[in-house]
Backbone as a ProteinNet text record, in pm:
[ID]
protein_1_A
[PRIMARY]
MKRSDFRFFHRLRVRWAEIDMQKIVFNGHYLTYIDTAVTAYWGRVALPYETAFHILGGELYVKKATLEYHASALMDDDLSVGMKCSRLGKSSMVFEAGIFRGDKLLISGELIYVFADPLTQTSKPIPEALRNILLIYEAGESVVDLKIGSWDALKEGAAALRTEVFVHEQEIPQELEWDEHDAKAVHAVIWNKLGQPVATGRLLQPKPQVSQIGRMAVSKPLRGGNLGRQVIEAFIETARQRGDKEVILHAQCSAEGFYRRLGFQAHGDIFQDAGIDHIEMSLKLA
[TERTIARY]
-3657.4	-3521.5	-3459.7	-3395.8	-3332.5	-3200.1	-3118.3	-2985.4	-2992	-3090.7	-3099.5	-3128.5	-3158.3	-3180.1	-3049	-2935.7	-2807.1	-2715.3	-2644.1	-2538.7	-2405.4	-2385.7	-2256.7	-2266.9	-2166.3	-2155.6	-2013.1	-2003.2	-1873.4	-1877.3	-1780	-1779.2	-1689.5	-1731.4	-1649	-1683.4	-1595.2	-1611.4	-1621.5	-1717.1	-1736.6	-1617	-1563.9	-1446.4	-1487.5	-1397.1	-1420.3	-1452.2	-1381.4	-1397.9	-1535.1	-1613.3	-1743	-1860	-1827.8	-1929.6	-1955.4	-2081.9	-2114.3	-2139.9	-2188.3	-2207.9	-2318.4	-2402.5	-2507.1	-2456.7	-2327	-2260.6	-2315.4	-2359.4	-2401.4	-2329.8	-2332.6	-2268.3	-2338.2	-2259.2	-2313.9	-2379.7	-2497.2	-2580.6	-2510.6	-2426.3	-2361.8	-2262.8	-2210.2	-2110.6	-2170.2	-2300.2	-2359.4	-2345.2	-2348.3	-2324.1	-2181.1	-2086.9	-1948.4	-1938.2	-2007.1	-2007.4	-2058.8	-2167.2	-2227.2	-2135.9	-2074.7	-1984.8	-1863.7	-1813.7	-1703.3	-1745.3	-1868.8	-1919.4	-1935.8	-1975.9	-1986.7	-1850.5	-1746.5	-1611.2	-1573	-1604	-1574.8	-1656.4	-1776.8	-1862	-1794.4	-1736.3	-1667.4	-1552.2	-1486.3	-1383	-1438.2	-1555.8	-1614	-1657.4	-1694.5	-1728.9	-1605.7	-1487	-1357.1	-1329.7	-1375.8	-1348	-1258.3	-1128.5	-1044.7	-1097.7	-1157.9	-1243.7	-1175.2	-1057.2	-994.4	-969.3	-903.7	-870	-992.2	-1082.2	-1200.3	-1292.3	-1316.2	-1407.7	-1343	-1210.5	-1143.6	-1173.5	-1168.1	-1202.6	-1348.2	-1435.3	-1578.5	-1613.3	-1522.1	-1542.4	-1632.5	-1638.5	-1722.4	-1697	-1770.4	-1761.8	-1903.1	-1913.3	-2042.3	-2051	-2160.7	-2184.9	-2314.1	-2309.2	-2428	-2531.1	-2651.4	-2762.3	-2847.1	-2864.5	-2948.9	-2905.9	-2905.1	-2871.9	-2972.7	-3037.9	-3135.4	-3105.2	-3132.4	-3113.4	-3239.5	-3266.8	-3373.1	-3312.9	-3332.2	-3269.3	-3369	-3329.3	-3415.7	-3364.7	-3232.9	-3170.5	-3027.9	-2964.8	-2831.8	-2721.6	-2609.7	-2489	-2408.7	-2337.2	-2265.1	-2115.5	-2038.5	-1894.7	-1861.1	-1768.1	-1717.4	-1815.6	-1928.9	-2019.3	-1950.6	-1969.6	-1929.3	-2049	-2034.3	-2143.8	-2120.6	-2228.4	-2224.4	-2307.7	-2244.6	-2314	-2347.7	-2476.1	-2521	-2538.1	-2501.6	-2507.8	-2552.2	-2646.7	-2686.1	-2731.6	-2707.6	-2760.9	-2900.6	-3002	-3139.9	-3210.5	-3154.8	-3220.9	-3121.2	-3134	-3051.1	-3140.6	-3123.1	-3195.2	-3108.1	-3139.8	-3059.6	-2922.7	-2921.4	-2794	-2778.2	-2878.2	-2873	-2883.2	-2839.2	-2849.3	-2880.8	-2954.4	-2994.6	-2926.3	-2861	-2802.7	-2881.8	-2919.8	-2982.3	-2878.2	-2886.8	-2792	-2865.7	-2811.4	-2863.5	-2747.8	-2750.4	-2645.5	-2701.7	-2636.1	-2686.5	-2588.1	-2642.9	-2566.9	-2624.9	-2549.2	-2607.6	-2718.6	-2836.8	-2951.4	-3039.6	-3004.1	-3086.6	-3051.8	-3152.8	-3134	-3129.4	-3017.4	-3002.4	-3036.8	-2985.2	-3000.4	-3031.8	-3128.7	-3150.4	-3123.9	-3072.8	-3037.5	-3053.8	-3054.2	-3063.1	-2974.6	-2894.4	-2809.4	-2847.2	-2866.6	-2891.2	-2767.9	-2706.3	-2587.5	-2624.3	-2552	-2565	-2429.5	-2428.6	-2306.5	-2289.1	-2170.5	-2152.9	-2011.2	-1997.7	-1867.3	-1794.4	-1672.1	-1604.5	-1560.8	-1547.6	-1505.5	-1622.5	-1735.5	-1851.7	-1953.2	-1939.8	-2034.3	-2178.4	-2189.8	-2321.7	-2346	-2469.7	-2501.3	-2482.7	-2455.5	-2442.7	-2491.7	-2529	-2583.5	-2483.4	-2535.2	-2451.8	-2399	-2268.7	-2214.5	-2271.8	-2293.3	-2348.7	-2258.1	-2126.7	-2033.2	-2057.5	-2075.5	-2101	-2238	-2335.7	-2470.5	-2467.9	-2394.1	-2386.5	-2318.4	-2210.5	-2138.4	-2229.2	-2302.9	-2390.4	-2503.7	-2558.8	-2670.3	-2625.6	-2511.3	-2469.7	-2423.5	-2364	-2323.8	-2446.2	-2544.5	-2663.4	-2745.5	-2724.3	-2791.5	-2717	-2603.2	-2528.5	-2424.4	-2395.1	-2297.9	-2159	-2057.8	-1919.7	-1893.5	-1814.8	-1780.4	-1634.7	-1571.3	-1432.6	-1418.4	-1309.4	-1274.9	-1132.4	-1114.4	-982.7	-934.5	-810.8	-750.8	-616.8	-587.8	-460.9	-393.9	-264.8	-196.3	-48.4	12.2	156.1	188.5	316.3	363.2	332.2	350.3	320.9	174.2	86.4	-57.3	-103.4	-40.1	-90.8	6.2	114.5	219.2	168.1	84.9	40.8	-27.2	-124.1	-194.4	-109	-34.5	47.3	158	225.3	336.2	288.6	173.7	121.9	90.9	27.6	-9.6	111.4	204.5	325.5	409.6	412.4	482.7	415.7	282.8	207	233	229.6	237.6	381.3	465.2	599.8	698.4	698.7	797.9	760.4	634.4	594.8	557.2	468.8	421.8	526.9	585.9	681	825.2	847	979	1084.4	1043.7	1138.3	1204.5	1336.8	1404.1	1356.1	1339.9	1289.2	1376.6	1506.8	1595.5	1575.9	1512.4	1482	1342.7	1257.3	1120.6	1110.7	1186.3	1175.2	1288.7	1255.5	1357.1	1321.2	1408.9	1391.6	1279.5	1229.1	1126.7	989.9	966.5	836.3	804	906	882.7	835.2	871.5	833.8	724	677.1	574.9	434.2	341.1	199	153	84.6	43.4	-108.3	-153.2	-296.2	-315.8	-419	-456.3	-607.5	-651.5	-793.6	-815.9	-915.2	-954.5	-1094.1	-1114.3	-1251	-1325	-1450	-1532.7	-1499.9	-1404	-1354.8	-1224.8	-1179.7	-1056.7	-932	-945.3	-828.9	-778.1	-646.5	-593.2	-595.7	-653.2	-669.7	-604.6	-561.4	-490	-409	-294.4	-208.8	-118.9	-56.5	40.6	99.9	202.3	261.8	286.8	295	312.9	429.8	530.7	648.3	644.4	734.2	751.8	902.1	951.8	1096.1	1154.9	1071.5	1115.8	992.9	1012.5	897.7	795.9	669.2	554.5	549.1	618.5	614.5	586.5	481.9	450.2	491.6	529.5	565.8	492	412	338	425.4	421.6	497.6	437	496.8	456.6	306.6	253.3	112.2	92.6	1.3	-23.4	-171.2	-226.6	-365	-364	-441.2	-450.2	-484.7	-412.7	-423.2	-565.6	-646	-781.1	-873.1	-834.4	-922.1	-879.3	-777.7	-732.2	-833.5	-838.6	-934.9	-1060.6	-1070.4	-1180.2	-1137.3	-1178.6	-1142.7	-1063.9	-1003.4	-930.8	-805.2	-728.8	-610.2	-645.5	-753.3	-799.1	-830.9	-895.3	-929.5	-805	-701.2	-576.9	-513.6	-505.2	-444.8	-521.8	-653.4	-734.2	-718.8	-705.3	-683.9	-549.4	-447.6	-315.3	-313.6	-380.8	-387.3	-452.4	-559.5	-626.4	-536.1	-461.5	-367.4	-260.7	-206.8	-104.5	-159.2	-280	-342.4	-365.3	-410.1	-439.3	-313.8	-199.8	-77.7	-3.8	-67.3	-13.8	83.5	94.2	185	131	221.1	185.3	195	257.3	279.1	285.1	234.2	246.5	321.9	427.3	505.9	501.2	534.9	546	630.6	684.7	758	670	603.4	505.5	571.3	533.4	569.9	505.3	580	530	398.5	378.5	253.9	134.5	159.6	51.5	41.9	119.1	119.6	-19.9	-95.2	-229	-321.4	-308.2	-390.2	-367.1	-240.4	-209.6	-246.5	-234.9	-276.1	-424.7	-503.4	-647.4	-680.4	-587.4	-606.7	-544.9	-493.9	-442.9	-292.6	-218.4	-72.6	-15.1	96.2	165.3	304.5	343.1	475	579.1	701	811.6	942.7	1042.8	1172.6	1178.2	1290.8	1315.8	1272.9	1244.6	1215.3	1341.6	1325.2	1438.1	1396.7	1496.1	1467.7	1483	1390.7	1397.2	1361.6	1451	1433.3	1408.4	1471.4	1458.7	1329.5	1249.1	1120.4	1122.6	1073.5	1070.4	974	1020.4	941.8	948.4	852.7	852.7	809.2	874.8	835	711.5	618.3	493.9	464.8	388	359.4	219.4	166.8	36.4	48	13.8	14.2	-115.3	-102.7	-218	-255.4	-384.4	-430.6	-417.7
-2676.6	-2656.8	-2538.3	-2446.7	-2329.2	-2302.5	-2216.1	-2190.5	-2140.5	-2059.6	-2001.6	-2105.7	-2228.9	-2335.4	-2382.2	-2343.6	-2398.9	-2290.2	-2325.5	-2239.5	-2272.1	-2399.4	-2445.8	-2484	-2441.7	-2481.8	-2525.8	-2626.3	-2667.4	-2648.3	-2575.4	-2545.8	-2643	-2679.6	-2763.4	-2733.5	-2774.7	-2752	-2886.2	-2899.7	-3026.3	-3053.7	-3174.9	-3215.5	-3301.9	-3308	-3386.2	-3532.1	-3588.9	-3730.9	-3762.7	-3661.6	-3683.7	-3674.1	-3650.6	-3633.5	-3766.7	-3796.5	-3920.8	-3895.3	-3995.3	-3983.3	-3884.2	-3849.6	-3749.7	-3607	-3595.5	-3467.1	-3397.1	-3477.4	-3427	-3508.9	-3461.1	-3535.3	-3669.6	-3775.9	-3909.9	-3913.4	-3973	-3962	-4004	-4107.1	-4156.2	-4059.4	-3965.7	-3872.5	-3775.2	-3754.8	-3660.4	-3708.9	-3840	-3893	-3863.8	-3870.4	-3834.8	-3688.2	-3601.7	-3459.2	-3436.9	-3505	-3486.7	-3543.3	-3658.2	-3717.1	-3626.8	-3564.4	-3469.8	-3351.7	-3305	-3193.8	-3232.1	-3355.6	-3401.3	-3394.9	-3439.8	-3434	-3290.2	-3198.3	-3057.1	-3001.5	-3052.1	-3009	-3039.5	-3157.5	-3189.8	-3093.4	-3052.6	-2951.9	-2819.9	-2781.3	-2653.4	-2652.9	-2767.9	-2772.1	-2805.2	-2791.1	-2800.9	-2938.5	-3043.2	-3179.5	-3249.4	-3266.3	-3350.8	-3494.1	-3545.3	-3663	-3779	-3818.5	-3939.3	-3926.8	-3818.3	-3804.9	-3769.1	-3688.3	-3647.2	-3764.6	-3847.2	-3958.8	-4069.6	-4072.1	-4163.4	-4120.5	-3989.7	-3937.7	-3967.1	-3954.7	-3976.3	-4124.2	-4211.2	-4353.9	-4423.4	-4374.4	-4438.4	-4382.8	-4434.2	-4389.4	-4372.6	-4301.6	-4284.5	-4376	-4448.7	-4539.8	-4499.7	-4500.5	-4463.9	-4575.9	-4539.4	-4634.4	-4625.1	-4502.7	-4481.9	-4354.7	-4358.2	-4239.9	-4229.6	-4114.7	-4093.7	-3963.2	-3964.4	-3846.4	-3821.1	-3693.8	-3656.2	-3561	-3595.3	-3521.2	-3420.1	-3292.4	-3185.9	-3130.3	-3124.8	-3076.4	-3127.1	-3118.4	-3177.4	-3073.1	-3115.8	-3033.9	-3063.6	-2961.8	-2970.2	-2949.3	-2981.1	-2961.1	-2816.9	-2800.7	-2671.2	-2592.2	-2650.4	-2582.2	-2562.8	-2446.5	-2423.2	-2455.4	-2554.5	-2602.8	-2567.9	-2544.3	-2525.5	-2636.3	-2712.9	-2822.9	-2778.5	-2752	-2715.4	-2839.8	-2828.3	-2943.9	-2897.4	-2971.5	-2940.1	-3066.3	-3068.5	-3175.2	-3132.6	-3205	-3163.2	-3237.6	-3352.1	-3425.9	-3513.7	-3519.3	-3605.5	-3699.2	-3829.4	-3928	-3978.7	-4096.9	-4153.6	-4196.8	-4269.6	-4315.9	-4277.5	-4215.4	-4179.3	-4028.5	-3983	-3842.6	-3830.4	-3727.7	-3705	-3579.2	-3592.6	-3478.8	-3453.8	-3329.1	-3288.5	-3218.7	-3243.9	-3185.4	-3123.1	-3014	-2950.6	-2910.5	-2954.6	-2917.4	-2808.6	-2692.4	-2575	-2528.8	-2478.9	-2399.7	-2259.3	-2169.5	-2040.8	-2062.9	-2010.4	-2031.1	-2147.8	-2211.6	-2320.2	-2451.5	-2516.4	-2646.3	-2754.2	-2828.1	-2937.7	-3072.4	-3092.9	-3223	-3198.4	-3269.3	-3270.4	-3412	-3420.7	-3552.1	-3560.2	-3682.7	-3707.7	-3825.5	-3810.3	-3917.7	-3946.2	-4072.5	-4113.6	-4188.8	-4136.3	-4197.4	-4259.5	-4365.4	-4427.8	-4421.9	-4373.9	-4373.8	-4513.6	-4572.2	-4712.7	-4741.2	-4851.9	-4903.7	-4952.2	-4902.6	-4942.3	-5088.4	-5151.8	-5291.3	-5385.2	-5359	-5446.7	-5392.4	-5262.7	-5192.5	-5204	-5206.1	-5201.4	-5059.5	-5014.2	-4876.3	-4848.9	-4724.3	-4678.4	-4534.5	-4484.4	-4348.4	-4243.3	-4142.8	-4029.9	-3960.6	-3941.7	-3874	-3733.2	-3691.5	-3558.9	-3449.8	-3472.1	-3371.3	-3349.6	-3457.6	-3445.6	-3383.6	-3426.5	-3371.5	-3219.2	-3176.6	-3034	-2955.8	-3010.4	-2942.2	-2919.1	-3021.5	-3009.8	-2910.7	-2913.6	-2824	-2678.6	-2650.3	-2510.8	-2457.9	-2545.8	-2498.3	-2462.2	-2551.7	-2525.1	-2408.4	-2375.9	-2260.4	-2130.5	-2139.2	-2019.6	-1976.6	-2060.8	-2026.3	-2079.1	-2029.2	-2070.3	-2208.6	-2287.5	-2421.1	-2427.2	-2312.1	-2307.9	-2201.1	-2212.6	-2114.4	-2067	-1936.1	-1877.8	-1812.1	-1843.1	-1783.1	-1721.8	-1606.3	-1537	-1525.2	-1556	-1548.5	-1578	-1605.9	-1631.5	-1775	-1800.5	-1935.6	-2030.3	-1984.9	-2070.9	-2112.7	-2019.3	-2048	-2137.7	-2123.9	-2190.4	-2292.5	-2319.3	-2405.7	-2543.6	-2602	-2739.7	-2752.4	-2665.5	-2673.4	-2629.6	-2519.6	-2467.3	-2564.3	-2619.7	-2710.6	-2837.9	-2890.4	-3012.2	-2990	-2878.1	-2852.9	-2818.1	-2740.7	-2707.3	-2832.4	-2923.5	-3050.2	-3128.2	-3133.3	-3204.1	-3146.1	-3013.3	-2948.7	-2930.9	-2870.6	-2835.9	-2952.8	-3021	-3127.6	-3254.2	-3299.3	-3424.7	-3405.4	-3310	-3293.7	-3229.2	-3118.5	-3046.2	-3087.9	-3175.7	-3235.2	-3130.7	-3029	-2929.7	-2985.4	-2982.4	-3036.3	-2967.2	-3043.7	-2988.5	-2875	-2884.6	-2780.9	-2647.1	-2649.2	-2524.8	-2472	-2560.2	-2518.9	-2442.6	-2485.1	-2424	-2325.3	-2206.3	-2103.7	-2020.1	-1926.6	-1843.4	-1740.4	-1718.9	-1617.4	-1659.4	-1789.6	-1835.4	-1776.3	-1767.4	-1723.3	-1578.2	-1495.1	-1352.9	-1316.4	-1412.1	-1384.8	-1390.5	-1327.7	-1346.2	-1462.1	-1558.8	-1677.2	-1681.4	-1745.5	-1770	-1917.6	-1975.2	-2114.7	-2120	-2190.5	-2219.5	-2366	-2390.2	-2526.4	-2555.3	-2680	-2719	-2759.5	-2800.3	-2830.9	-2965.4	-3038.3	-3160.6	-3134.8	-3009	-2974.7	-3001.3	-3018.7	-3039.7	-2904.5	-2877.8	-2756.4	-2770.6	-2672.8	-2685.8	-2572.4	-2465.8	-2356.6	-2281.7	-2228.9	-2156	-2059.2	-1971.1	-1876.2	-1797.1	-1716.7	-1632	-1492.5	-1395.1	-1255.1	-1197.5	-1154	-1091.8	-941.4	-870.5	-727	-703	-724.9	-717.9	-578.3	-475	-338.5	-254.5	-136.8	-56.6	-33.3	-50.7	-26.9	-118.6	-231.3	-331.4	-468	-533.1	-669.7	-767.8	-886.7	-991.2	-1118.9	-1165.5	-1291	-1406.3	-1515.2	-1632.5	-1759.9	-1871.8	-2005	-2030.1	-1982.3	-2005.9	-2151.6	-2219.9	-2361.2	-2392	-2465.3	-2511.9	-2661.6	-2735.3	-2880.3	-2912.1	-3003.3	-3028.8	-3054.3	-3138.4	-3163.3	-3041.6	-2937.1	-2822.2	-2700.3	-2714.1	-2599.1	-2565.3	-2437.5	-2392.6	-2335.9	-2348.3	-2284.2	-2144.6	-2100.5	-1965.6	-1963.4	-2076.4	-2081.5	-1994.6	-2005.8	-1922.4	-1775.3	-1741.8	-1602.6	-1551.5	-1634.2	-1590.9	-1559.3	-1641	-1615.8	-1485.3	-1466.6	-1344.9	-1221.9	-1225.8	-1110.4	-1079.6	-1183.2	-1161.1	-1094.4	-1135.7	-1075.1	-930.3	-903.3	-765.8	-674.3	-722.9	-642.7	-623.9	-727.4	-716.1	-612.5	-617.7	-521.5	-378.9	-363.1	-230	-174.8	-260.4	-214.3	-172.3	-231.5	-191	-79.4	-25.7	92.1	66.7	-56.2	-85.4	-26.7	8.1	71.7	-23.2	-136.9	-229	-371.8	-465.4	-608.3	-672.8	-744.8	-813.4	-963.4	-1039	-1183.9	-1239.8	-1356.1	-1430.5	-1547.5	-1531.2	-1630.4	-1739.9	-1864	-1968.6	-1933.1	-1946.7	-1901.6	-1969.2	-2090.5	-2160.5	-2094.5	-2012.4	-1945.5	-1797.2	-1750.3	-1606.5	-1555.3	-1632.2	-1590.1	-1571	-1657.5	-1646.7	-1512.4	-1473.2	-1347.5	-1226.3	-1238.8	-1128.5	-1098.8	-1203.2	-1183.3	-1114.1	-1115.3	-1047.6	-908.2	-865.1	-728.6	-713.6	-822.1	-813.8	-798.8	-724.5	-703.9	-765.7	-833.9	-897.3	-798	-813	-730.4	-804.3	-768.8	-834.2	-963.7	-1030.3	-1154.7	-1275.8	-1384.1	-1511.2	-1561.9	-1612.7	-1667.3	-1798.8	-1874.5	-2003.3	-1996	-2060.5	-2076.3	-2221	-2292.8	-2435.8	-2514.8	-2469.7	-2540.4	-2513.9	-2416.9	-2386.1	-2242.8	-2221.2	-2087.8	-1996.9	-1875	-1775	-1641.3	-1555.4	-1418.3	-1326.9	-1211.4	-1117.1	-1041.5	-1021.9	-951.2	-855.9	-751.9	-654.2	-595	-542.8	-477.9	-352.6	-237.4	-111.7	-100.9	-56.8	-38.7	108	135.6	274.3	331.4
-2162.1	-2113.3	-2186.7	-2109.8	-2169	-2097.2	-2157	-2101.6	-1958.2	-1927.6	-1794.1	-1685.6	-1724.6	-1626.9	-1563.8	-1623.9	-1582.7	-1527.4	-1422	-1369.6	-1435.2	-1469.9	-1522.1	-1668.1	-1746.8	-1887	-1916.6	-2002.2	-2055.2	-2205.8	-2260.3	-2402.7	-2477.3	-2598.3	-2685.6	-2831.1	-2918.7	-3062.4	-3132.5	-3223.1	-3293.9	-3384.7	-3374.8	-3452.5	-3572.4	-3669.1	-3790.1	-3758	-3661.6	-3629.2	-3570.6	-3534	-3471.3	-3569.8	-3696.7	-3799.8	-3870.4	-3898.4	-3968	-4117	-4189	-4334.1	-4370.3	-4274.6	-4298.9	-4274.9	-4242.7	-4216.9	-4092.5	-3996.9	-3866.6	-3759.7	-3636.2	-3527.6	-3508.8	-3507.6	-3483.8	-3346.6	-3339.3	-3219.1	-3090.8	-3098.2	-2976.9	-2915.3	-2996.6	-2943.5	-2842.8	-2847	-2752.4	-2609	-2589	-2454.7	-2409.5	-2503.3	-2470.8	-2433.3	-2508.4	-2475	-2332	-2299	-2167.1	-2058.8	-2084.8	-1986.3	-1963.2	-2070.7	-2057.3	-1970.3	-1989.8	-1910.9	-1763.7	-1736.9	-1597.7	-1529.3	-1600.3	-1544.8	-1513.3	-1605.7	-1582.9	-1466.8	-1449.3	-1337.8	-1204.3	-1191.2	-1066	-1042	-1149.5	-1133.2	-1085	-1135.3	-1096.8	-950.2	-896.7	-754.1	-669.5	-732.5	-664.1	-606.3	-675.6	-631.5	-733.1	-704	-789.1	-778.5	-883.7	-871.1	-799.5	-843.2	-787.6	-638	-597.2	-455.7	-372.1	-427	-350.3	-321.8	-423.9	-401.7	-319.6	-316.2	-222.9	-79.9	-55	77.1	110.5	10.5	31.6	48.4	9.4	33.1	-66.3	-189	-289.7	-428	-525.7	-663.9	-716.6	-829.4	-895.1	-1016.1	-1027.1	-1138.3	-1208.4	-1342.1	-1418.8	-1410.1	-1368.6	-1363.6	-1490.6	-1540.1	-1657.2	-1727.7	-1859.7	-1940.3	-2053.4	-2064	-2171	-2243.3	-2374.4	-2457.6	-2538.9	-2563.4	-2655.4	-2757.8	-2885.5	-2994.8	-3051.9	-3048.4	-3098.7	-3231.9	-3248.8	-3372.1	-3374.7	-3491.3	-3508.7	-3494.5	-3438.7	-3436.7	-3562.4	-3610.3	-3736.1	-3713.6	-3815.1	-3811.4	-3773.7	-3679.8	-3633.4	-3548.3	-3511.9	-3419.3	-3283.6	-3225.6	-3087.1	-2998.9	-2915	-2832	-2685.5	-2615	-2470	-2407.4	-2319.7	-2252.9	-2111.7	-2087.5	-1953.8	-1868.4	-1741.8	-1652.4	-1514.2	-1455.1	-1317.7	-1246.4	-1116.5	-1032.6	-991	-1037.4	-1016.5	-903.7	-862.9	-754.8	-682.7	-550.4	-467.7	-387.8	-409.1	-330.6	-217.6	-168.3	-60.4	-111.5	-222.4	-278	-425.4	-482.6	-625.4	-643	-758.6	-793.9	-942	-977.6	-1115.9	-1167.5	-1283.1	-1352.4	-1479.9	-1501.4	-1626.2	-1712.9	-1843.2	-1937.4	-2054.4	-2104.8	-2225.3	-2313.2	-2439.7	-2535.1	-2625.3	-2622.4	-2692.2	-2799.2	-2910.7	-3007.2	-2998.1	-2934	-2899.9	-2799.1	-2828.3	-2739.7	-2783.9	-2894.3	-2948.2	-2880.6	-2823.2	-2760.1	-2866.7	-2871.5	-2968	-2905	-2783.7	-2717	-2570.1	-2517.4	-2372.8	-2322.3	-2201.8	-2149.3	-1999.5	-1951	-1807.1	-1773.1	-1669.8	-1619.8	-1475.2	-1443.3	-1305.6	-1257	-1150.5	-1092.5	-958.4	-923	-791.9	-723	-600.5	-520.1	-462.4	-484.7	-447.6	-402.6	-333.1	-292.3	-417.6	-445.6	-569	-572.3	-456.1	-453.4	-482	-421	-438.3	-538.2	-571.9	-659.5	-608.1	-477.2	-413.9	-362.9	-372.5	-338.7	-190.1	-159.9	-22.7	-17.1	99.8	108.8	60.7	-7.5	-48.2	76.7	89.9	208.6	222.6	345.3	369.7	314.5	317.2	264.1	115.4	39.8	-103.1	-128.5	-53.9	-68.1	-46	56.7	88.8	-22.8	-78.7	-186	-306.1	-345.7	-461.3	-435.9	-316.7	-284.3	-281.8	-220.8	-212.2	-347.7	-429.2	-561.8	-644.7	-649.4	-729.9	-674	-547.8	-488.3	-516.4	-586.7	-623.3	-522.4	-425.3	-322.5	-358.5	-288	-313.1	-253.9	-325.2	-276.4	-230.3	-214.1	-167.3	-59	15.3	118.7	94.1	82.1	59.4	187.3	224.9	343.1	305.9	364.9	345.8	482	485.5	613.1	600.8	711.8	718.8	678.1	658.7	628.2	743.3	865	980	981.6	942.1	947.3	832.8	715.7	595	536	606.2	551.8	512.6	595.4	569.7	433.8	405.7	278.6	162	178	68.4	30.8	128.9	100.9	31.7	75.2	13.1	-134.6	-167.1	-305.8	-390.4	-337.4	-413.1	-439	-344.4	-367.7	-479.6	-477.4	-581.2	-719.8	-731.2	-862	-908.4	-825.1	-869.5	-859.9	-747.6	-727.9	-804.8	-791.2	-855.8	-1002.5	-1031.4	-1169.3	-1260.3	-1216.1	-1300.6	-1277.7	-1180.9	-1153.8	-1120	-1046.2	-996.2	-870.3	-861.9	-742.4	-615.2	-509.7	-384.5	-333.1	-353.7	-301.4	-372.2	-491.5	-561.1	-525.5	-478	-446.7	-314.7	-215.8	-83.1	-60.6	-14.4	8.9	131.5	162.1	281.8	267.8	144.4	123.9	178.7	192.1	241.5	378.5	464.5	601.8	609.3	510.7	516.2	416.6	339.3	237.5	297.6	226	252.2	164.2	221.2	146.7	133.4	27.7	7.9	-21.9	36	8.8	-7.2	-109.8	-127.4	-94.8	-7.7	26.4	-29.8	-70.6	-105.2	21.7	6.4	122.5	186.6	126.9	191.3	266.7	266.6	335.5	254.5	122.6	37.2	-13.2	-4.7	-65.7	-218.1	-287.5	-432.9	-510.4	-442.7	-509.5	-404.8	-447.4	-354.1	-430	-355.1	-409.1	-295	-325.6	-222.5	-277.9	-186.3	-223.1	-144.8	-218.6	-159	-182.4	-114.7	-137.8	-156.6	-280.9	-305.2	-287.2	-303.6	-278.7	-243.8	-187	-143.2	-255	-221	-308.1	-430.7	-423.8	-530.6	-468.4	-517.6	-475.5	-583.9	-543.5	-639.9	-606.3	-701.9	-687.6	-734.7	-662.2	-702.6	-647.2	-687.7	-641.6	-661.3	-774.1	-805.3	-846.7	-780.4	-811	-793.7	-890.5	-884.7	-910.8	-834.5	-853.7	-999.7	-1059.6	-1203.5	-1251.8	-1185.7	-1238.2	-1233.9	-1160.9	-1141.1	-1221.9	-1304.3	-1383	-1491.6	-1524.2	-1623	-1560.5	-1427.3	-1356.1	-1315	-1198.8	-1156.4	-1026.4	-987.8	-861.7	-866.1	-974.3	-987.8	-989.9	-1059.3	-1063.6	-922.7	-841.2	-705.2	-624	-638.1	-565.4	-613.3	-744.1	-799.2	-753.8	-762.5	-723.1	-574.7	-492.2	-349.1	-324.4	-398.9	-383.6	-432.7	-543.2	-593.6	-490	-428.4	-325.7	-203.9	-165.5	-53.7	-83.7	-207.2	-247.1	-247.6	-296.4	-301.8	-161.3	-70.4	65.4	140.2	109	178.8	105.3	0.5	-66.2	-178.2	-224.5	-335.4	-465.3	-554.7	-681.1	-800.2	-781	-892.5	-840	-920.7	-891.6	-1006.2	-975.1	-1077.1	-1051.4	-1154.3	-1139.8	-1252.3	-1230.5	-1332.9	-1374.9	-1489.5	-1534	-1616.5	-1590.8	-1685.3	-1818.9	-1927.3	-2058.1	-2095.6	-2049.5	-2078.8	-2010.7	-1908.3	-1834.9	-1869.1	-1966.8	-1998.6	-2034.2	-2111.5	-2151.9	-2033.3	-1932.8	-1812.1	-1743.6	-1729.5	-1661.2	-1746.9	-1877.3	-1964.7	-1948	-1935.1	-1918.1	-1786.3	-1692.5	-1564.5	-1563.7	-1678.9	-1691.1	-1686	-1669.4	-1664.4	-1805.5	-1814.1	-1940.9	-1934.5	-2041.9	-2047.8	-2097.5	-2047.7	-2097.4	-2073.2	-2151.4	-2139.3	-2217.9	-2203.8	-2276.8	-2195.1	-2264.3	-2198.2	-2129.2	-2008.9	-1934.4	-1870.2	-1827.1	-1764.8	-1614.1	-1545.2	-1400.6	-1371.5	-1305.6	-1277.5	-1405.8	-1517.4	-1644	-1719.1	-1675.7	-1737.9	-1790.1	-1912	-1971	-1894.3	-1863.7	-1792	-1864.1	-1833.7	-1882.5	-1767.4	-1754.2	-1649.8	-1692.5	-1601	-1629.1	-1513.3	-1543.5	-1437.6	-1457.2	-1345.6	-1343.2	-1258.3	-1316.6	-1241.9	-1162.3	-1035.8	-950.3	-945.6	-957.9	-955.2	-814.4
[MASK]
++++++++++++++++++++++++++++++++++++++++++++++++++++++++++++++++++++++++++++++++++++++++++++++++++++++++++++++++++++++++++++++++++++++++++++++++++++++++++++++++++++++++++++++++++++++++++++++++++++++++++++++++++++++++++++++++++++++++++++++++++++++++++++++++++++++++++++++++++++++++++++++

């Protein structure tokens, strides 16, 4: 087993609480590391686990978990947990895991899951939709579809996700969330392969040759992937194609680092919008 065997990795750092009296990671914690990586894997294939598996009509239950120990992880090690779905049966699936420090394999593991009815916990066939998602992801293909269009065309998906993120999660009053700008904005929505909206945003043109990104929202279980980046990059390309020279946005301060990594620069003072701290940021287009 080597790093190149995996498309997906989840990174973590060894904590003090995970070290035993031998000053190495206690053996049982490696299963926790792998389970954490499995959860992140579902995020990478754009499936918010709770709602997605409700749509799929079942849950995954561990049938068997095995580990092989090759070397020990130490305090403060930065680990990469590789995860891949290596086999799909009628009702079961096999995930292979590799825990690496750099290129060195420390732990290899295998998890066998069974897709089952959550009420009776009896197995049932893996839905074709789930089977397809896993196969195309492991084949290196995209598991999402991004569409750009008008409010009339994309309202259903955009409104549902903005309600989930801004109104319910961030408790922004509905009367502040919806405004007259939606009707004239360019909107983007990303859907997963189950037809769930998982990321959205809008693009305004407040003055000639200036675009403004706003209403950026990503489904909470899927944050930390690249869905938000895909929306931003699509908007930057849209702005460039229509001849705009600059893209601006009002970033929630908690997301400032995300936009900086995409090339945006902050300027001005922090201000509040809907009770949340924001900072203005901009990106010059060549």
